[in-house]
N, C-alpha and C positions, 0 to 999 in steps of 0.2 A: 166765407168771403164770396163776393160776387164780382166777377170781372166786368168792368164797364169801360174804363179807359185803357186803350191799347197803344203802345208805341212800337213802331217798327224802325230799327236802326239799319239803314242801308236802303238805297233805292235802285238796286240792280234788278235783274230779271225776276228773281223770286221775291225780293223785298217789295217790289211794286205790286206783284200779284197778291201777296199776303195782306198788304195794307188795303188794297181795293176790296178783296174778299171779306175782310173783317168789317169794313165800313158798309159793304153791301148787306151784311148780316146784322147791322144795327149797332155796331160798336163805335165809340168815339175814338178816332184814330189820328195819331200824329206820326209823321215820318221824320226821324232825325237823320240829317245828312252832314257830311264832314265839312262842306264848303258851299258857297253860293254857286260855284261851278257845278257841284254835284246836284244842287237843286235844279239848275237849268237842264242838266242831263236827265234827271228823273221825270220831269214834266212830260216830255214826249212819250216816255214809256207808259206812264199812267194814262195818257190820252189814248195810246194805242190799245192798251188792255181794256179800257172802257169801251172802245169801239168794237173790240173783239167780243166782249160780253154781250153787247147789244146785238151784234150780227148773229151770234150763236143762239141767242134767245129767239130772234126772228126766224131763224132757220128751223127751229123746233116746231113752228106752226105747220110746216108742210113735210118735214123729213124726220121720220122716226130715228134714223141713224144719227141725227145731229144732237141727240139727247145728251145733256151735260148734267151729271149727278150733283155737282156743287151749286147749281143755280136754281133748281126747282125739283120738287118731288114728281115722279112720273104721273101719279094719279091726280095732280093738280094742273096738268097742262091744259090750257085753253087759250084762245086768242086774247081774251080779256085779261087773264092772269099774266100772260107774257107781256102785254102792253104795260101793265102795272109794274112789272119787274124791270122793264126797260127804263122806266122813269126812276125806279129805285137805284139802278146802276148810275144814272146821271147824278142823282142826289148824293150818292155815296162818293163819287169822284169829286164833286164840288165841295164836299164836307172835309176833305183831307187837309190837314195842316202840315206844312213843310217848314222845318226849322233847323238851324245849325246850333242852337242853344241846348246844352245838356240840361240846364236848369228848367227851361220851358218845357222840354220834352218829358223830363222825369216827374215834373210836378203832378202829384196826385195819380201817378200811373199805377194801375193794378197789375199790368203785365207788360214787360218789355221783351220784344222778340229781336234778338241780334241776328242780322243777316248781312254782315259785312264780309270782306274778302277772307278766303281761306289761308290767312297768314297769321300764325300764332302770335307773333309780337304785336301785330295790330289789334288783335282781339284783346290781349292782355292790357294794352294801353287804354283801349276803350273801356274795359270793365273797371279799371282802377280810377279813371276819371269819372265815370258814371256813378260809382259808389258814393261819391261826395254829395250827390243830389237825390238819390233814390229814397223814397219814403220806406219806412220799415215794412209796410205791407206788400211791397212790390215783388212779384215773382219774375225771375229773369230766366229766359230760355235762349238757346242758340239754335239756329237753323243750319249749323255746320254740316257739310256733306260727309265728312270723313273723320273729323277730330273728336276726341273723347271729352266728355264734360269734366272728368277728373283732372284733365290737364289744366283746367282754368278755374275750378271751383274756389280755390284759395284766394284768387285775385278779385273775386266778385264781392267780397264782404258779406255774402249771404249764401254759403254753400248748401245749406239745407233747403233753400228756395231756388236752387239752380239746377236746370236739367236741359235736355235736348227736345226740340219739337221740329221735326224735319219733314218738309213738304216735297212732293214730286212736282215736276214742272207742269204747267197748265193746270193749276190746282182747281179751277172751276170744272174741269173735266176729269182729271186724274186725281180725285179728291181723297188722297191718302195723307195721313199725318202720323209719322212714327214718333212715339213718345218714349224717351229713354233717360233714365236717371243715372246717377253715380252712387257709390256706397253711402254718401252723406245726404242724399236727397230724402226729405221727409215724405212719407206716403201721401199725406193730405195735399201737398202741393203737386205731386205727381197726378193725383186724382183730379185736382182743379184744372190742370192743363188738359187732361183727357176730356173733361167736360167742355172746356173752351173749344177744343177741336171739333167736338160734336156741334157746338153752337154756331160754328162758321161752316157748317155743312160738310165737314170732313169725316172720313171713317178712321177713328183712332186705331193705331196698331201698336199695342203695348209690347215693348222690347224688354225682356226680363233681366238682362244684364248688359253691361257695356260691350259694345261691338263696334270696332272701327267700320264706318260705312253703314251702320244699322243693318237693316235687311236689304233695302232697295239697292244701295250703292255697293254693298258687298257682292251683289250680282252684276250691277251695271258698270262700275268702274273697270273691273278686269276686262269686260267685253269691249269697252271703248278703247282701253289701252291696247288690247290685242289688234284692233282695227288700225289704230294710229301707228303702231309699230310696223304693220304690213306696209303702210304708206311710207313711213320713214326709211324702211329697208328696201324701198324701190321694188317691192313685189308686185304692186298694182296701184292704179290711181283710185282716189276716193270714190268716184262714180262707179268703178268696176267692183270695188269691195262692197259698196251699198247694194248694187244690183245683185251680186252673188247672194248676199244675206236675204234680201227681199224675195228673190225668185225661189230660193231653196227652202225657205221656212214659211213663206206667206206673210211675213211681217210687213206692216204698212210703211215702215221707215227703216233705213239702214243706219249704221253707227255714226256716219258723218253728218247725216241729217240731225241725229240726236245731239251730237256735239254742237252743232250750230244753235240748237234750241237751248242747251245748257249754257253755252258761251265758252269760247276758246280759252278765255282767261282763267275760268274755273278749272278746266282740265289741266292747263299749264301749271297753275299753283299746286294742284294735287300731285302732278308729275314731279315737281321740284322736290317734294318731300320723300320721294322714293330714294333709298340709299344708293341705288345704281346711278342716280343723277350725279354723284360725286366722281364717277369715272368718266373722263372726257371721251374715252374710246367706246363707251357702251352704246347700245342701241337706244337706251333710255335717253341719253344725252343728245343723240341725233334727233330723236323725236321732239325733245324740248326745244332744240334749236330751230327745227322746222315750224313748230307752233309759234315760236317767238317771231319768226320772220313774218308770219301772217298777222300776228297781233300788232307788230310795228307798222304794218301797212293799214291798220284800222279795220282789218277783216276779223271782227270779233264774234260774228255770228248773226243770227236772224235780226236782232235788235239794231245792229249796225247796217243792215241792208245787204251784208255780204259776210260770208265765212268760207266754208267749203263750197257753198252755193250762193247765187245771187237771189235777192228777194225784192 
């Protein structure tokens, strides 16, 4: 099987990046979105990422530190090649098809990448409806940050062709792709997804068995939770917590900058799944409440122009 037509379900922070990156690397890409409102919200994200790709390519002409692994091989960098790739970004952006139709999206799809909210019931409902329209050949993957594929395999109608493909944020720079199956995933489909990851300029990281959070989020989520609990417990302000981490470790960003990039809604949904969230007197509940206050004010992170910081 050779993957040509790719569908990305969801136009959030990562869904938009995955779609643009796949189109940039020559794939025929359709984005499925839940409503016309979702389409209108996705368009500025796609426009923003297109502009970031072009700006980062241009920066590589004069700044070695601006190198992005997902955009160009280091030995191919030249002004002429970069100008060619900037045009490629624009063409990729313009080629994207946005639809709310399951039938239109799934028709002739080789690979569908689900990147919708981290809410199990919503994922199940999506898979059950999608199953009515998917061709037999279609491989289905989830970009879930923390949920296991075995939780959903039976609802997909094709457990042997279902697995996880998880991207880090800013995929054109931080070009990792964690590939993780479940007990029922057939090896040939796992291998096909590994190859696809390579074909969109990612570095595939093969996860040998199911692990909530894969490798990256097994490390990252506890770190972000620890920072958010310090804030929720009135120990220090987000700026102070970030400053502490950056000054003491040399890290370029603190946890609250990272939360703004990931999106507050994603962290909120993950936090809700923690059993401690059921105890209204717990620090976990206080953290959730404080995140919800910011979300309700539209302070969703970098794509909204404000999260813990203004952009």
